N, CA, C and O atoms as a GROMACS GRO file, in nm:
protein
  344
    1MET      N    1  10.628  13.679   8.068
    1MET     CA    2  10.484  13.689   8.061
    1MET      C    3  10.420  13.630   8.188
    1MET      O    4  10.323  13.684   8.240
    2GLN      N    5  10.476  13.519   8.237
    2GLN     CA    6  10.422  13.458   8.358
    2GLN      C    7  10.431  13.553   8.476
    2GLN      O    8  10.336  13.566   8.554
    3GLU      N    9  10.545  13.619   8.491
    3GLU     CA   10  10.561  13.713   8.602
    3GLU      C   11  10.466  13.831   8.588
    3GLU      O   12  10.412  13.879   8.688
    4LEU      N   13  10.443  13.878   8.466
    4LEU     CA   14  10.349  13.988   8.442
    4LEU      C   15  10.208  13.944   8.482
    4LEU      O   16  10.139  14.018   8.552
    5LEU      N   17  10.165  13.827   8.437
    5LEU     CA   18  10.032  13.778   8.472
    5LEU      C   19  10.017  13.757   8.623
    5LEU      O   20   9.913  13.788   8.680
    6LEU      N   21  10.121  13.704   8.686
    6LEU     CA   22  10.116  13.687   8.832
    6LEU      C   23  10.102  13.821   8.902
    6LEU      O   24  10.026  13.834   8.998
    7GLY      N   25  10.175  13.921   8.855
    7GLY     CA   26  10.167  14.054   8.914
    7GLY      C   27  10.028  14.113   8.904
    7GLY      O   28   9.976  14.171   9.000
    8ILE      N   29   9.966  14.098   8.788
    8ILE     CA   30   9.830  14.148   8.768
    8ILE      C   31   9.734  14.074   8.861
    8ILE      O   32   9.650  14.136   8.926
    9TRP      N   33   9.747  13.942   8.868
    9TRP     CA   34   9.660  13.862   8.954
    9TRP      C   35   9.680  13.899   9.100
    9TRP      O   36   9.582  13.914   9.174
   10GLU      N   37   9.804  13.913   9.144
   10GLU     CA   38   9.831  13.946   9.284
   10GLU      C   39   9.776  14.083   9.322
   10GLU      O   40   9.727  14.102   9.433
   11SER      N   41   9.782  14.178   9.230
   11SER     CA   42   9.731  14.312   9.262
   11SER      C   43   9.579  14.319   9.254
   11SER      O   44   9.517  14.396   9.328
   12ALA      N   45   9.517  14.239   9.168
   12ALA     CA   46   9.371  14.242   9.152
   12ALA      C   47   9.299  14.163   9.261
   12ALA      O   48   9.184  14.194   9.292
   13GLN      N   49   9.365  14.063   9.318
   13GLN     CA   50   9.305  13.981   9.423
   13GLN      C   51   9.171  13.922   9.380
   13GLN      O   52   9.073  13.924   9.455
   14LYS      N   53   9.168  13.868   9.258
   14LYS     CA   54   9.049  13.803   9.205
   14LYS      C   55   9.079  13.655   9.182
   14LYS      O   56   9.196  13.616   9.171
   15THR      N   57   8.976  13.574   9.176
   15THR     CA   58   8.993  13.434   9.141
   15THR      C   59   9.017  13.425   8.991
   15THR      O   60   8.944  13.484   8.912
   16VAL      N   61   9.120  13.350   8.953
   16VAL     CA   62   9.155  13.334   8.813
   16VAL      C   63   9.176  13.186   8.784
   16VAL      O   64   9.235  13.114   8.866
   17LEU      N   65   9.129  13.141   8.670
   17LEU     CA   66   9.153  13.004   8.625
   17LEU      C   67   9.245  13.010   8.505
   17LEU      O   68   9.209  13.061   8.400
   18PHE      N   69   9.365  12.956   8.523
   18PHE     CA   70   9.460  12.945   8.412
   18PHE      C   71   9.456  12.801   8.363
   18PHE      O   72   9.452  12.708   8.443
   19VAL      N   73   9.457  12.783   8.232
   19VAL     CA   74   9.464  12.650   8.172
   19VAL      C   75   9.593  12.643   8.093
   19VAL      O   76   9.620  12.728   8.009
   20THR      N   77   9.674  12.540   8.122
   20THR     CA   78   9.801  12.525   8.054
   20THR      C   79   9.836  12.377   8.043
   20THR      O   80   9.786  12.295   8.119
   21HIS      N   81   9.922  12.346   7.948
   21HIS     CA   82   9.978  12.211   7.936
   21HIS      C   83  10.122  12.209   7.986
   21HIS      O   84  10.189  12.106   7.977
   22ASP      N   85  10.170  12.320   8.038
   22ASP     CA   86  10.308  12.335   8.083
   22ASP      C   87  10.312  12.316   8.235
   22ASP      O   88  10.259  12.398   8.310
   23ILE      N   89  10.375  12.208   8.280
   23ILE     CA   90  10.377  12.176   8.423
   23ILE      C   91  10.447  12.285   8.503
   23ILE      O   92  10.398  12.326   8.608
   24ASP      N   93  10.562  12.333   8.455
   24ASP     CA   94  10.634  12.439   8.526
   24ASP      C   95  10.549  12.564   8.540
   24ASP      O   96  10.545  12.625   8.646
   25GLU      N   97  10.481  12.601   8.433
   25GLU     CA   98  10.396  12.720   8.436
   25GLU      C   99  10.281  12.701   8.535
   25GLU      O  100  10.248  12.793   8.610
   26ALA      N  101  10.221  12.584   8.536
   26ALA     CA  102  10.110  12.557   8.628
   26ALA      C  103  10.156  12.573   8.773
   26ALA      O  104  10.087  12.636   8.853
   27ILE      N  105  10.271  12.515   8.805
   27ILE     CA  106  10.320  12.523   8.943
   27ILE      C  107  10.356  12.666   8.980
   27ILE      O  108  10.322  12.713   9.089
   28PHE      N  109  10.424  12.736   8.890
   28PHE     CA  110  10.470  12.872   8.918
   28PHE      C  111  10.354  12.968   8.940
   28PHE      O  112  10.363  13.058   9.024
   29MET      N  113  10.247  12.951   8.864
   29MET     CA  114  10.140  13.050   8.866
   29MET      C  115  10.025  13.016   8.960
   29MET      O  116   9.944  13.103   8.991
   30ALA      N  117  10.016  12.892   9.004
   30ALA     CA  118   9.895  12.849   9.074
   30ALA      C  119   9.911  12.835   9.224
   30ALA      O  120  10.022  12.822   9.277
   31ASN      N  121   9.797  12.838   9.291
   31ASN     CA  122   9.790  12.800   9.433
   31ASN      C  123   9.750  12.654   9.445
   31ASN      O  124   9.772  12.591   9.548
   32ARG      N  125   9.692  12.601   9.339
   32ARG     CA  126   9.662  12.459   9.331
   32ARG      C  127   9.655  12.419   9.184
   32ARG      O  128   9.617  12.499   9.098
   33VAL      N  129   9.693  12.295   9.158
   33VAL     CA  130   9.698  12.244   9.021
   33VAL      C  131   9.610  12.120   9.014
   33VAL      O  132   9.621  12.031   9.098
   34ALA      N  133   9.524  12.114   8.914
   34ALA     CA  134   9.438  11.998   8.892
   34ALA      C  135   9.487  11.922   8.770
   34ALA      O  136   9.521  11.980   8.667
   35VAL      N  137   9.490  11.790   8.783
   35VAL     CA  138   9.521  11.701   8.672
   35VAL      C  139   9.391  11.633   8.633
   35VAL      O  140   9.321  11.577   8.717
   36PHE      N  141   9.361  11.637   8.504
   36PHE     CA  142   9.238  11.579   8.454
   36PHE      C  143   9.262  11.439   8.399
   36PHE      O  144   9.370  11.407   8.351
   37SER      N  145   9.159  11.357   8.407
   37SER     CA  146   9.163  11.226   8.344
   37SER      C  147   9.141  11.244   8.194
   37SER      O  148   9.094  11.349   8.149
   38ALA      N  149   9.176  11.140   8.118
   38ALA     CA  150   9.164  11.149   7.972
   38ALA      C  151   9.018  11.151   7.929
   38ALA      O  152   8.971  11.250   7.873
   39ARG      N  153   8.946  11.043   7.954
   39ARG     CA  154   8.806  11.034   7.916
   39ARG      C  155   8.734  10.949   8.019
   39ARG      O  156   8.777  10.837   8.045
   40PRO      N  157   8.631  10.995   8.074
   40PRO     CA  158   8.579  11.131   8.061
   40PRO      C  159   8.667  11.229   8.137
   40PRO      O  160   8.734  11.192   8.234
   41GLY      N  161   8.667  11.353   8.094
   41GLY     CA  162   8.750  11.456   8.155
   41GLY      C  163   8.701  11.496   8.294
   41GLY      O  164   8.610  11.578   8.308
   42ARG      N  165   8.761  11.438   8.394
   42ARG     CA  166   8.728  11.468   8.533
   42ARG      C  167   8.856  11.502   8.608
   42ARG      O  168   8.965  11.463   8.567
   43ILE      N  169   8.842  11.574   8.718
   43ILE     CA  170   8.961  11.604   8.798
   43ILE      C  171   9.006  11.474   8.864
   43ILE      O  172   8.932  11.414   8.942
   44LYS      N  173   9.129  11.434   8.832
   44LYS     CA  174   9.187  11.312   8.886
   44LYS      C  175   9.262  11.340   9.015
   44LYS      O  176   9.251  11.265   9.112
   45THR      N  177   9.338  11.449   9.015
   45THR     CA  178   9.422  11.486   9.128
   45THR      C  179   9.425  11.637   9.141
   45THR      O  180   9.423  11.708   9.041
   46GLU      N  181   9.431  11.684   9.263
   46GLU     CA  182   9.449  11.827   9.289
   46GLU      C  183   9.564  11.840   9.390
   46GLU      O  184   9.561  11.779   9.497
   47ILE      N  185   9.663  11.921   9.353
   47ILE     CA  186   9.781  11.938   9.438
   47ILE      C  187   9.793  12.085   9.477
   47ILE      O  188   9.791  12.174   9.391
   48ALA      N  189   9.806  12.110   9.606
   48ALA     CA  190   9.824  12.247   9.656
   48ALA      C  191   9.966  12.295   9.628
   48ALA      O  192  10.062  12.219   9.637
   49VAL      N  193   9.977  12.423   9.593
   49VAL     CA  194  10.106  12.488   9.572
   49VAL      C  195  10.113  12.602   9.674
   49VAL      O  196  10.048  12.706   9.657
   50ASP      N  197  10.190  12.582   9.779
   50ASP     CA  198  10.191  12.675   9.892
   50ASP      C  199  10.309  12.771   9.894
   50ASP      O  200  10.357  12.807  10.002
   51PHE      N  201  10.357  12.811   9.780
   51PHE     CA  202  10.467  12.907   9.776
   51PHE      C  203  10.413  13.047   9.805
   51PHE      O  204  10.303  13.082   9.762
   52PRO      N  205  10.491  13.128   9.878
   52PRO     CA  206  10.443  13.262   9.913
   52PRO      C  207  10.439  13.356   9.791
   52PRO      O  208  10.505  13.334   9.689
   53HIS      N  209  10.359  13.458   9.806
   53HIS     CA  210  10.349  13.565   9.704
   53HIS      C  211  10.411  13.690   9.761
   53HIS      O  212  10.403  13.711   9.882
   54PRO      N  213  10.471  13.774   9.680
   54PRO     CA  214  10.495  13.757   9.536
   54PRO      C  215  10.598  13.648   9.511
   54PRO      O  216  10.685  13.622   9.594
   55ARG      N  217  10.587  13.584   9.394
   55ARG     CA  218  10.678  13.475   9.357
   55ARG      C  219  10.784  13.524   9.261
   55ARG      O  220  10.758  13.604   9.171
   56SER      N  221  10.902  13.474   9.282
   56SER     CA  222  11.014  13.503   9.193
   56SER      C  223  11.038  13.381   9.105
   56SER      O  224  11.013  13.268   9.147
   57TYR      N  225  11.085  13.404   8.985
   57TYR     CA  226  11.115  13.294   8.894
   57TYR      C  227  11.217  13.196   8.954
   57TYR      O  228  11.225  13.081   8.910
   58THR      N  229  11.295  13.241   9.052
   58THR     CA  230  11.396  13.155   9.113
   58THR      C  231  11.335  13.037   9.189
   58THR      O  232  11.405  12.940   9.219
   59ILE      N  233  11.207  13.045   9.222
   59ILE     CA  234  11.139  12.935   9.291
   59ILE      C  235  11.141  12.809   9.205
   59ILE      O  236  11.132  12.698   9.258
   60LYS      N  237  11.152  12.826   9.074
   60LYS     CA  238  11.148  12.713   8.981
   60LYS      C  239  11.264  12.616   8.998
   60LYS      O  240  11.257  12.503   8.947
   61THR      N  241  11.369  12.656   9.067
   61THR     CA  242  11.483  12.567   9.088
   61THR      C  243  11.488  12.512   9.231
   61THR      O  244  11.584  12.444   9.267
   62SER      N  245  11.388  12.540   9.310
   62SER     CA  246  11.388  12.494   9.449
   62SER      C  247  11.352  12.346   9.457
   62SER      O  248  11.282  12.295   9.370
   63PRO      N  249  11.400  12.278   9.561
   63PRO     CA  250  11.363  12.137   9.580
   63PRO      C  251  11.211  12.116   9.594
   63PRO      O  252  11.158  12.016   9.547
   64GLU      N  253  11.144  12.209   9.659
   64GLU     CA  254  10.998  12.198   9.676
   64GLU      C  255  10.926  12.203   9.541
   64GLU      O  256  10.832  12.128   9.517
   65PHE      N  257  10.973  12.293   9.454
   65PHE     CA  258  10.916  12.303   9.319
   65PHE      C  259  10.937  12.173   9.244
   65PHE      O  260  10.845  12.121   9.181
   66MET      N  261  11.058  12.120   9.253
   66MET     CA  262  11.092  11.995   9.184
   66MET      C  263  11.010  11.877   9.237
   66MET      O  264  10.974  11.788   9.160
   67ASP      N  265  10.981  11.876   9.366
   67ASP     CA  266  10.898  11.770   9.424
   67ASP      C  267  10.757  11.773   9.366
   67ASP      O  268  10.701  11.670   9.329
   68ILE      N  269  10.699  11.893   9.360
   68ILE     CA  270  10.564  11.907   9.303
   68ILE      C  271  10.566  11.867   9.156
   68ILE      O  272  10.475  11.799   9.109
   69LYS      N  273  10.668  11.910   9.084
   69LYS     CA  274  10.678  11.877   8.941
   69LYS      C  275  10.686  11.725   8.922
   69LYS      O  276  10.622  11.671   8.832
   70ALA      N  277  10.763  11.656   9.006
   70ALA     CA  278  10.774  11.510   8.996
   70ALA      C  279  10.640  11.443   9.022
   70ALA      O  280  10.603  11.349   8.952
   71ARG      N  281  10.566  11.490   9.122
   71ARG     CA  282  10.434  11.434   9.152
   71ARG      C  283  10.337  11.453   9.037
   71ARG      O  284  10.266  11.360   8.998
   72LEU      N  285  10.334  11.575   8.982
   72LEU     CA  286  10.245  11.603   8.869
   72LEU      C  287  10.284  11.524   8.746
   72LEU      O  288  10.198  11.472   8.675
   73THR      N  289  10.412  11.516   8.719
   73THR     CA  290  10.459  11.440   8.603
   73THR      C  291  10.415  11.295   8.613
   73THR      O  292  10.371  11.237   8.514
   74GLU      N  293  10.427  11.235   8.731
   74GLU     CA  294  10.385  11.096   8.749
   74GLU      C  295  10.235  11.080   8.734
   74GLU      O  296  10.188  10.982   8.675
   75GLU      N  297  10.158  11.175   8.787
   75GLU     CA  298  10.012  11.169   8.772
   75GLU      C  299   9.972  11.175   8.625
   75GLU      O  300   9.886  11.099   8.580
   76ILE      N  301  10.034  11.265   8.550
   76ILE     CA  302  10.003  11.280   8.408
   76ILE      C  303  10.049  11.157   8.331
   76ILE      O  304   9.978  11.109   8.242
   77ARG      N  305  10.166  11.106   8.363
   77ARG     CA  306  10.220  10.987   8.297
   77ARG      C  307  10.128  10.868   8.319
   77ARG      O  308  10.096  10.796   8.224
   78ALA      N  309  10.085  10.847   8.443
   78ALA     CA  310   9.995  10.734   8.473
   78ALA      C  311   9.864  10.746   8.395
   78ALA      O  312   9.815  10.647   8.342
   79GLU      N  313   9.810  10.865   8.387
   79GLU     CA  314   9.686  10.887   8.313
   79GLU      C  315   9.707  10.863   8.164
   79GLU      O  316   9.621  10.805   8.098
   80SER      N  317   9.819  10.908   8.110
   80SER     CA  318   9.851  10.889   7.969
   80SER      C  319   9.866  10.740   7.936
   80SER      O  320   9.816  10.694   7.833
   81MET      N  321   9.933  10.668   8.024
   81MET     CA  322   9.951  10.523   8.002
   81MET      C  323   9.816  10.451   8.007
   81MET      O  324   9.790  10.363   7.924
   82ALA      N  325   9.732  10.486   8.101
   82ALA     CA  326   9.600  10.425   8.111
   82ALA      C  327   9.515  10.455   7.989
   82ALA      O  328   9.444  10.368   7.939
   83ALA      N  329   9.522  10.578   7.940
   83ALA     CA  330   9.445  10.617   7.822
   83ALA      C  331   9.494  10.544   7.697
   83ALA      O  332   9.414  10.512   7.609
   84ALA      N  333   9.625  10.519   7.690
   84ALA     CA  334   9.681  10.452   7.574
   84ALA      C  335   9.640  10.305   7.567
   84ALA      O  336   9.637  10.246   7.459
   85GLU      N  337   9.607  10.247   7.682
   85GLU     CA  338   9.565  10.107   7.685
   85GLU      C  339   9.424  10.087   7.633
   85GLU      O  340   9.387   9.974   7.600
   86HIS      N  341   9.346  10.192   7.625
   86HIS     CA  342   9.205  10.180   7.583
   86HIS      C  343   9.185  10.219   7.441
   86HIS      O  344   9.073  10.214   7.391
   0.00000   0.00000   0.00000
């Protein structure tokens, strides 16, 4: 489904906002990923995803993909820990 949606987006050349809780999906489908704070909901971090288009699912195993995933995971973890303290 992700590849189908990417194909439609790439052919339409329109701005699209995808909302997901899946870090891998966010990285695979986006040109940039925003992490929101818990409360109030504000953009905490925005990370560029500079992989070329069209994208193949094989990008998900690349070191660059894993680096972005680690950064996003830490950003989300830090926000979750801060929210749990309040």
